[in-house]
C-alpha positions as CSV (number, residue, x, y, z in Angstrom):
1,M,111.1,111.4,138.6
2,E,111.7,113.5,141.7
3,D,114.2,116.3,141.7
4,A,116.6,114.7,144.1
5,S,116.8,111.4,142.3
6,R,116.9,113.2,139.0
7,H,120.0,115.2,140.0
8,Q,121.6,112.1,141.3
9,V,121.0,110.3,137.9
10,E,122.4,113.3,136.1
11,A,125.6,113.1,138.1
12,Q,126.1,109.3,138.0
13,C,124.8,108.0,134.6
14,P,127.4,109.4,132.2
15,G,130.1,107.6,134.2
16,L,128.2,104.4,134.8
17,L,126.3,103.7,131.6
18,V,127.7,103.6,128.1
19,A,125.3,104.6,125.3
20,S,124.7,101.1,124.0
21,V,123.6,99.8,127.4
22,L,121.3,102.7,128.0
23,A,119.8,102.3,124.6
24,I,119.0,98.6,125.4
25,V,117.3,99.7,128.6
26,L,115.3,102.4,126.8
27,T,114.0,100.0,124.2
28,A,112.4,97.9,126.9
29,L,110.4,100.9,128.3
30,P,106.9,102.1,127.5
31,L,106.7,105.1,125.1
32,Q,106.0,107.6,127.9
33,H,109.1,106.7,129.7
34,V,111.2,106.8,126.6
35,L,110.0,110.4,126.0
36,L,110.6,111.3,129.7
37,A,114.2,109.9,129.4
38,Q,115.0,112.8,127.0
39,T,114.5,115.3,129.9
40,V,117.1,113.7,132.3
41,N,120.2,115.4,130.7
42,S,121.8,115.9,127.3
43,F,123.5,112.5,127.4
44,W,120.2,110.7,127.9
45,C,118.5,112.9,125.3
46,H,121.2,112.1,122.7
47,V,120.9,108.3,123.3
48,A,117.1,108.4,123.3
49,R,116.9,110.3,120.0
50,S,119.5,108.0,118.4
51,L,117.4,104.9,118.9
52,S,116.8,103.0,115.6
53,S,114.1,100.9,117.3
54,I,111.4,101.6,119.8
55,P,109.4,98.4,120.4
56,A,106.9,100.3,122.4
57,L,105.6,101.8,119.2
58,L,104.5,98.3,118.2
59,W,102.9,97.4,121.5
60,Q,99.4,97.9,122.6
61,D,100.4,100.3,125.4
62,H,97.6,100.9,127.9
63,Q,99.3,104.1,129.1
64,T,99.4,105.7,125.7
65,S,96.4,105.7,123.4
66,C,96.9,105.1,119.7
67,V,95.2,108.5,119.0
68,D,97.9,110.2,121.2
69,I,100.6,108.4,119.1
70,L,98.8,109.5,115.9
71,R,98.9,113.1,117.1
72,A,102.6,112.7,118.0
73,L,103.7,111.3,114.6
74,P,105.1,114.6,113.3
75,S,107.1,115.1,116.6
76,L,108.3,111.5,116.6
77,K,109.5,112.0,113.0
78,C,111.5,115.0,114.1
79,W,112.9,113.6,117.4
80,F,113.7,110.1,116.5
81,T,115.4,110.6,113.1
82,H,117.0,107.1,113.0
83,L,113.6,105.3,113.1
84,P,113.2,103.2,110.0
85,L,110.2,103.5,107.8
86,G,107.3,101.4,108.9
87,S,108.0,101.1,112.6
88,I,104.7,102.2,114.3
89,K,101.5,100.2,114.9
90,L,98.2,101.8,115.4
91,Q,94.9,100.3,116.4
92,L,92.2,103.0,116.0
93,D,89.0,101.0,116.4
94,S,86.1,103.4,117.3
95,Q,88.5,106.1,118.3
96,L,88.1,108.5,115.4
97,G,85.3,110.9,114.6
98,T,86.0,110.8,110.8
99,I,88.6,109.4,108.5
100,D,89.8,113.0,107.9
101,D,91.0,113.0,111.4
102,L,93.8,110.6,110.3
103,N,95.2,113.3,108.1
104,V,94.6,116.1,110.6
105,L,96.2,114.2,113.5
106,G,99.5,113.3,111.8
107,V,99.4,110.8,109.0
108,H,99.8,113.6,106.4
109,D,103.2,114.5,107.9
110,A,104.6,111.1,109.0
111,G,102.4,108.3,107.5
112,H,105.5,106.6,106.2
113,L,106.4,105.6,109.8
114,L,103.3,103.4,110.1
115,H,104.0,99.6,110.1
116,A,100.5,98.3,111.0
117,L,97.1,100.0,111.0
118,S,93.8,98.6,112.4
119,L,90.8,100.8,111.7
120,C,87.1,100.6,112.3
121,L,85.5,103.0,109.9
122,P,83.2,105.6,111.5
123,D,79.7,105.9,110.3
124,G,79.4,107.8,107.1
125,A,83.1,107.2,106.3
126,N,84.5,109.0,103.3
127,E,86.2,106.5,100.9
128,A,88.2,109.3,99.2
129,A,89.6,110.3,102.5
130,L,90.6,106.7,103.3
131,S,92.2,106.4,99.9
132,S,94.3,109.5,100.7
133,V,95.4,108.0,104.0
134,L,96.6,104.8,102.3
135,K,98.5,106.8,99.7
136,L,100.4,108.5,102.6
137,C,101.3,105.2,104.3
138,P,103.4,103.3,101.7
139,K,105.2,101.1,104.3
140,I,102.2,99.5,106.0
141,R,102.7,95.7,106.2
142,H,99.6,94.8,108.2
143,L,96.2,96.4,107.5
144,E,92.8,95.6,109.1
145,I,89.7,97.6,108.2
146,S,86.2,96.9,109.4
147,D,82.9,98.7,108.4
148,Y,80.1,98.0,110.8
149,D,78.0,100.9,109.5
150,L,75.4,100.9,112.3
151,V,73.6,103.9,110.9
152,G,73.3,102.7,107.4
153,G,73.0,104.6,104.2
154,T,76.7,104.5,103.2
155,E,77.8,102.0,100.5
156,T,81.5,101.4,100.8
157,T,82.4,100.0,97.5
158,G,86.1,99.4,98.1
159,I,87.6,102.2,96.0
160,F,90.3,102.6,98.6
161,L,91.6,99.1,97.8
162,R,93.3,100.5,94.7
163,Y,95.8,102.3,96.9
164,L,97.0,99.4,99.1
165,P,100.7,99.4,99.7
166,C,102.5,97.1,97.3
167,C,104.6,95.7,100.3
168,L,101.4,94.7,102.2
169,K,101.8,91.3,103.9
170,S,98.6,91.0,105.9
171,L,95.1,92.2,105.0
172,R,91.9,91.8,106.9
173,L,88.6,93.1,105.5
174,R,85.4,92.8,107.6
175,L,81.8,93.6,106.7
176,F,82.1,95.2,103.2
177,P,78.9,93.9,101.5
178,F,79.3,96.2,98.5
179,I,82.8,95.2,97.3
180,D,82.3,93.4,94.0
181,D,84.5,91.0,92.0
182,P,86.3,93.7,89.8
183,V,87.2,95.8,92.8
184,F,88.4,92.7,94.7
185,E,90.5,91.6,91.7
186,T,92.1,95.0,91.7
187,C,92.9,94.6,95.4
188,V,94.6,91.2,94.8
189,S,96.6,92.6,91.9
190,T,97.7,95.6,93.9
191,A,98.7,93.6,97.0
192,S,100.3,90.7,95.2
193,Q,102.7,89.9,98.1
194,L,100.1,89.1,100.6
195,Q,100.9,86.3,103.0
196,I,97.9,86.6,105.3
197,L,94.3,87.3,104.1
198,E,91.1,87.3,106.1
199,L,87.8,88.1,104.5
200,E,84.5,88.4,106.4
201,G,81.1,89.6,105.2
202,L,82.1,90.4,101.6
203,D,78.6,89.4,100.4
204,T,78.9,90.5,96.8
205,I,82.0,88.4,96.0
206,T,81.3,85.4,93.7
207,D,83.3,82.5,92.3
208,A,85.1,84.9,89.9
209,G,86.4,87.0,92.7
210,I,87.6,84.1,94.7
211,M,89.4,82.7,91.8
212,S,91.6,85.8,91.6
213,L,93.3,84.6,94.8
214,C,95.3,82.3,92.7
215,K,97.5,85.2,91.9
216,L,98.8,85.3,95.5
217,K,101.9,83.2,95.2
218,E,103.1,83.9,98.7
219,L,99.8,83.3,100.5
220,R,100.3,81.2,103.7
221,S,97.1,82.0,105.7
222,L,93.6,82.3,104.3
223,K,90.4,82.8,106.2
224,L,87.0,83.1,104.4
225,L,83.9,83.8,106.4
226,F,80.7,84.1,104.3
227,T,77.6,85.7,105.7
228,R,75.4,86.1,102.6
229,L,71.9,84.7,102.8
230,G,70.5,82.9,99.8
231,D,69.3,79.5,98.4
232,R,72.8,78.3,97.6
233,P,76.3,78.7,99.0
234,Q,78.0,82.0,98.2
235,I,81.1,80.2,96.8
236,S,80.7,76.9,95.0
237,E,82.8,73.8,95.6
238,G,84.2,74.0,92.1
239,A,85.5,77.5,92.6
240,L,86.9,76.7,96.0
241,T,88.7,73.6,95.0
242,A,90.1,75.2,91.8
243,M,91.4,78.2,93.8
244,L,93.0,76.0,96.5
245,F,94.5,73.7,93.9
246,D,96.1,76.6,92.0
247,I,97.5,78.2,95.2
248,G,99.0,74.9,96.3
249,S,100.4,74.2,92.8
250,S,102.0,77.6,92.3
251,S,103.6,78.2,95.7
252,A,106.9,76.3,95.2
253,G,105.6,73.3,97.1
254,H,104.8,75.3,100.3
255,G,101.0,75.9,100.1
256,L,98.9,77.2,102.9
257,E,99.8,76.7,106.5
258,D,96.5,78.0,107.9
259,F,93.1,77.6,106.2
260,E,89.6,78.4,107.6
261,I,86.3,78.6,105.7
262,S,83.0,79.2,107.3
263,Y,79.5,79.5,105.8
264,N,77.8,81.4,108.6
265,A,74.6,82.1,106.7
266,G,72.6,80.4,103.9
267,P,72.9,76.7,103.0
268,P,76.1,74.8,103.8
269,L,78.6,73.8,101.1
270,V,78.0,70.1,100.4
271,L,81.2,68.2,99.3
272,L,80.7,65.8,96.5
273,D,82.1,62.2,96.6
274,G,82.3,62.3,100.4
275,G,84.9,64.9,100.2
276,N,87.6,62.5,98.8
277,R,88.5,64.8,95.9
278,F,88.5,67.8,98.0
279,V,91.0,66.2,100.4
280,Q,93.2,64.2,98.1
281,E,93.5,66.6,95.1
282,V,93.1,69.9,96.9
283,L,94.2,69.8,100.5
284,G,96.9,67.4,99.5
285,K,98.6,70.3,97.7
286,H,99.0,72.0,101.1
287,C,101.1,69.3,102.8
288,R,102.4,71.9,105.3
289,L,99.0,72.8,106.6
290,K,99.1,73.3,110.3
291,R,95.6,74.7,111.0
292,L,92.3,73.7,109.4
293,A,88.9,74.9,110.3
294,L,85.7,73.9,108.4
295,S,82.3,75.3,109.4
296,G,79.2,75.0,107.2
297,V,81.0,72.5,105.0
298,V,79.2,69.1,105.1
299,G,79.6,65.7,103.4
300,L,83.1,64.8,104.7
301,G,83.1,61.1,105.0
302,N,85.2,58.6,107.0
303,A,87.5,57.8,104.0
304,A,88.1,61.4,103.3
305,F,88.9,62.2,106.9
306,V,91.4,59.3,107.1
307,G,92.9,60.6,103.8
308,L,93.1,64.1,105.4
309,T,95.4,62.9,108.1
310,H,97.8,61.5,105.5
311,A,97.5,64.5,103.1
312,C,98.2,67.0,105.9
313,P,100.4,65.2,108.4
314,S,101.6,68.4,110.0
315,L,98.2,69.4,111.3
316,A,98.5,70.9,114.8
317,C,95.0,72.5,115.1
318,L,91.8,71.0,113.6
319,S,88.3,72.4,113.9
320,L,85.2,70.7,112.4
321,F,81.7,72.2,113.0
322,R,78.9,69.9,112.2
323,P,80.4,68.3,109.1
324,G,77.4,66.0,108.6
325,S,76.6,62.4,109.5
326,A,78.9,60.8,107.0
327,L,81.8,61.3,109.5
328,T,81.4,58.9,112.4
329,S,83.3,58.2,115.6
330,A,84.9,55.2,113.9
331,G,86.3,57.5,111.1
332,L,87.6,59.9,113.8
333,L,89.3,57.0,115.7
334,E,91.1,55.8,112.6
335,G,92.1,59.2,111.4
336,L,93.1,60.9,114.6
337,T,95.6,58.2,115.6
338,A,97.7,59.2,112.5
339,L,97.9,62.9,113.6
340,T,100.8,62.6,116.0
341,G,101.4,66.3,116.1
342,L,97.8,67.4,116.8
343,A,97.7,69.8,119.8
344,E,94.2,71.4,119.5
345,L,91.0,69.8,118.5
346,S,87.5,71.4,118.3
347,L,84.5,69.2,117.2
348,A,80.9,70.0,117.0
349,G,78.3,67.3,116.2
350,V,80.9,64.8,115.0
351,G,79.9,61.2,115.8
352,D,78.6,60.4,119.2
353,F,79.9,61.8,122.5
354,M,81.7,58.8,124.0
355,G,83.1,57.6,120.7
356,T,84.5,61.1,120.0
357,I,86.1,61.3,123.5
358,Q,87.7,57.9,123.0
359,A,89.1,59.0,119.6
360,A,90.3,62.3,120.8
361,T,92.2,61.0,123.8
362,L,94.4,58.9,121.6
363,C,96.1,62.1,120.3
364,P,98.7,64.1,122.2
365,L,96.2,66.9,122.6
366,R,96.7,69.9,124.8
367,R,93.2,71.4,124.2
368,L,90.0,69.6,123.4
369,E,86.7,71.4,122.8
370,M,83.4,69.6,122.1
371,S,79.9,70.9,121.5
372,R,76.5,69.9,120.0
373,Y,76.5,66.5,121.7
374,L,73.5,66.9,124.0
375,R,71.6,63.8,122.8
376,S,74.4,61.3,123.0
377,S,76.0,62.8,126.1
378,V,73.0,62.1,128.3
379,Q,73.6,58.4,127.7
380,T,77.1,58.6,129.2
381,D,78.1,58.7,132.8
382,M,80.5,61.4,134.1
383,R,82.8,58.9,135.7
384,S,83.6,57.1,132.4
385,T,84.2,60.4,130.7
386,L,86.6,61.6,133.4
387,R,88.5,58.3,133.3
388,L,89.1,58.7,129.6
389,L,90.2,62.3,129.9
390,K,92.6,61.5,132.7
391,A,94.1,58.8,130.5
392,C,95.4,61.5,128.2
393,P,98.3,63.1,130.2
394,S,99.0,65.8,127.7
395,L,95.6,67.4,128.0
396,D,95.7,70.8,129.6
397,T,92.2,72.2,128.8
398,V,88.9,70.5,128.1
399,V,85.9,72.6,127.1
400,L,82.4,71.1,127.0
401,P,80.0,74.0,126.6
402,A,76.6,72.5,127.4
403,V,77.6,69.5,125.2
C-alpha cells in the first residue's frame, strides 16, 4: 500500500468502518493481506488480531507456501490469540527435507492449531519423528500421509499410527506396504471416530485387518485400493462382505455413502452367485449409498445389477470397470431406468457399445464416460451415436477415450 493511500486510510477508516464490518472484510482476504492489515494503524491491528477465524489458513493459497505458514505458526499463535484450536490446514507434499523439519519449523510450539495435514514422507523418513509430530497435533481432523520411498531401504511399519488424534475424522494412507494387521488394528482402535478412510497400497493387510474396520461406527466413506501381486485377491469376498455387512448393521441405519474398491494388481475378486448375495445382503445395508465404484471385481450379473438399483436407490455416481461378461446391455437397460437420481456414470467393458449408450441415455445423467469398447464400437456409425446422446438433454459431458 502506497504511503499516500495509507495515510488516507488511517484518517478515514476509524470513522467509516466499525470493527465487525472490517473483520468480515479481513476474513475474505489472503493471509499475506491479513498480516499486512495489522500495519495500517492501531485500529486495524486490534481488529485483525481479534479475529476468531481466518479462512485463508484453510485455503491452498498460491501466494503463501505451506512451509511459510509452518514457519509462522509460533507467531500466528502469539498474534491471533482468539484463533480456536485446529484452524490451520497444511499440505506439505515434497516440501520438507526431513520429518524433523516439522518440529524445527513450528509444530513443536503451535501444533495444536493444525486442523488438516497432508504429508508426503521424505526418503528415509524417521517414524519416531513422525510420531512426535502427531503427539504435538492433537486437534487434527484430516490427515493424509503418503510414502513413495523412491530410494528404498526404509521400511515404514506404521508405528506412528498409535499416535493418531482421537478426534480424527478423515484418514488417507498411501503406499505403506509394511503396515501389518496388528498395527492397522491399533490404528482403527485409536481413531475410532473416523468418517472417511482411504487406503492404497497397504500390501501386508489381510482379511483380519480389514475386518477391524467393523469398529468404525461412524464411517461414511471407504476407499480400498489394493496393489499387491499374487495368485489370489488380497482380500477375499467373505471378509469384504462380512466387513460391509457389519458396518451397515451397526451404523444406526445410515451405512456408507461412498464406497470404492479396486484390485489394481493380481487376480480380480470373483463374486459368487452372480453377485446377488453381495448386492442384496451387503450393499442393501447401505441404502444411503450415493457413490459406488468397483474395479477388479467381476461376476456381477444382470439380476444382481437390477437388485443394486433397488437396494441403493440414492446412487448419484456409479463406476464399473470391466465387471465381466455376466452383465450385459440388457441388464444395464433394466437397472439404469430405476436410478432416477444418477448423475455420473463411468463404464468400461460393460455390454456392447450401442446397447450401453442406449441404456445410459435413459438416465438423467450429467456426465457419461465409456472405455474399453473398441471392438463393438467399430460396428456403430457416429451419426447414430450422436443422435442418442442428443436425445439426453441433461448430459453436459461425454468422455469416450479411444473407446
